[in-house]
N, C-alpha and C positions, 0 to 999 in steps of 0.2 A: 406160822408166817409173817407175823405181826411184830410175834416177840422178835424173830429175828432179825427185823425189819428195823426193831428199836435197839437191838442189841449191836447192829451194826453202827446207827445212827450214835449211838454212845457212845462206842468203840470209836467212830470217825471224830469226833469231838474232843475225848481223850485224846486220842494222835492228835489229834490238828494241836490240843494246847502244849501237847509235848516238844511238835514240832513249832511252835512261837516261842517256846521256853529255849528250844534250841540256837533260834535266829539269835532270839535275844540277849544269849550268853555269846553268841560267836560277834553281835555288833559290841558291845559291853569288853569284849578282850581286844576287838580291833582301838574301839575308843583309847584304851589304855595304853596300846602300842603306835598311836598317833603321839598321846600326851610324851610318851618316853622316845620317841622320835625326836619329837619337837624339843625335849630337852638337852638330850645326847647330842642336837646341831646348835645349840646355844652353845653348850660346855665346850663343845670345840671349837666352836667361832672364836671363844672368848681365852681358848689354850693354844690357840691359834697363832698369837703376836709370844707365845713364850718360847715358841720357837726360833731356834739359829738356821737363817739361811743362808744359805752355798751360792756365791754367785762365780764366774769366771769371768766377767769382765764388766766395765763401771756402765755397762747398758740395761745388763741384769739389773740393776736399781733399779731406773725407769721402769723396767718389764714387771717389777715387785708393786710397785709403786701402782700402776696400770691397775694390775688387776687386783687392788684392792680396792677399785673403782675409783681412782682419782685423777682427776687429769692433769699433766702437765703443762702448764701456760710456759715454764720458764726454767730453762736445770745452767745452773751455775758451774756445773762443773766440779770436781772436790777444791773446798776454800777454805780449807784446813787442815793438817796433819800434824801430828803429835806423840810420844809415848805417853804412854799413859802413866802418870804416878801419883803417890798419896795427897801431894799436895796439888795436882789437876782435880784428881776426882774432889776432895775438900773444895776448894774453889768450882767447881761445877754440881755442888751439893742439888741445887733447882733441877740440872738435868735429869741426875739420877735417881730425882724420888721418883720420876713418872717413867722409868724403866723398867721392863720386867725381871730383866734377870739383873743382878751385883758385878759390879764393876771388879771384885778379886781375881776373876780368873783373866781378866784385861791389863794389870797392872804390869807393866814392864815393857807391853807390846804397842806396835806401832798402831794407832785409830786415824782413822781418815775420815773426815765429815765430808758430804755430798749435799749442794743447797738446791733447794728446786723455789719454786713459786708454782702453787696447784692450788684447783679449784673442784669444788661437788666432795670436798672436805667438810665434818661437821662444823670445824670453827669456824668455817668462810660467813656464816650471820654476825659473826660479832666483828669483821672487818667493816669498815665504812667502802671496801673495793670487793665484797666479794670473796675475797683470795684466802689463802693461805699459805705462810715460811711453812714450807719442810724441813728438817735436814737427818740426813741419814749416816750415822755411825756406824762404819765398817772397820772389821781385823780382819787382816790379811784375805778370805777367801770369803767370810760371812759376815753379812747384815746380822748386827749385833742389839740393836734399837735404831729409836729415832723421837723426833723431837718435833713436834709445829709450834706455832701461835698464831695471832689474826696477823692477815698482811697489811702494815699501815705503810701508806706512799708520803715521802720528805712532807707533801705540805698536810700529813694529817697526824702528823708525828706527835705532835701536844696532846694527842686524843689516846695514844699506846700506853693502855695502862702499864706501870713500871712490874719483869719478875712474872709474867703473866707465859707460864710453860706449861705445855702440856704435849703428853706423848703420842708416840707418830699417829696414831685412829681418834686423837683429840678427847682424850679424857684425861683428868686431873687426877691430881693425890689423890684423892678418897675411891676416884673409880681404879685404881689403879693397886695400891699397897692396903694389905688389909690390917690396918691400926690405927692410929691416932696423931695425927701430925707430928707435934712436938715432940713426941716418944720418939719417934721414927728420926726424926732430926736431929736431937739430941745424941740419940743413940751414933747416930753415921756419923755427923761430924768430929765427936768422941775418936771413934775409931779410925777416923783417916787424917786427924791430926797432926 
């Protein structure tokens, strides 16, 4: 009887060890799945800006901006419209330096720029007014890109840095393109001159 009780205790301890190993294995698997899902969500968010967004009416641009967490303080409507050509691309190379899409597919097509003053944007802290200028690029019924800069009122214009253009989400060149700036600029300007 004592022998049987000892065997039972040993067997119970072994089963508990096996049980604990299984629990530990499941916890490790769950941990790695959480990491994988987290990394995948970050990649999906980064890829989100690579997608072209279809719109049916100009108000859909407002919805797109709000969907990204920005608050529209002022909508200036369509502020510019032009047919994109190589000369225009060449002259606006700074804007294209922070776009996720290349201009090639849009040459010869009508581009409309819709302008806004927004807040809750990463660039708010660079502005003395805690606001951001945002311009959305639309071709036909597609949002093809956007660019932003800190907002300066007329009285603050002297503080405004020259040539400070960021992507829709407030990223600079280094965060948008995966190459050295001078190399990219030289290749871009040569291609569109």
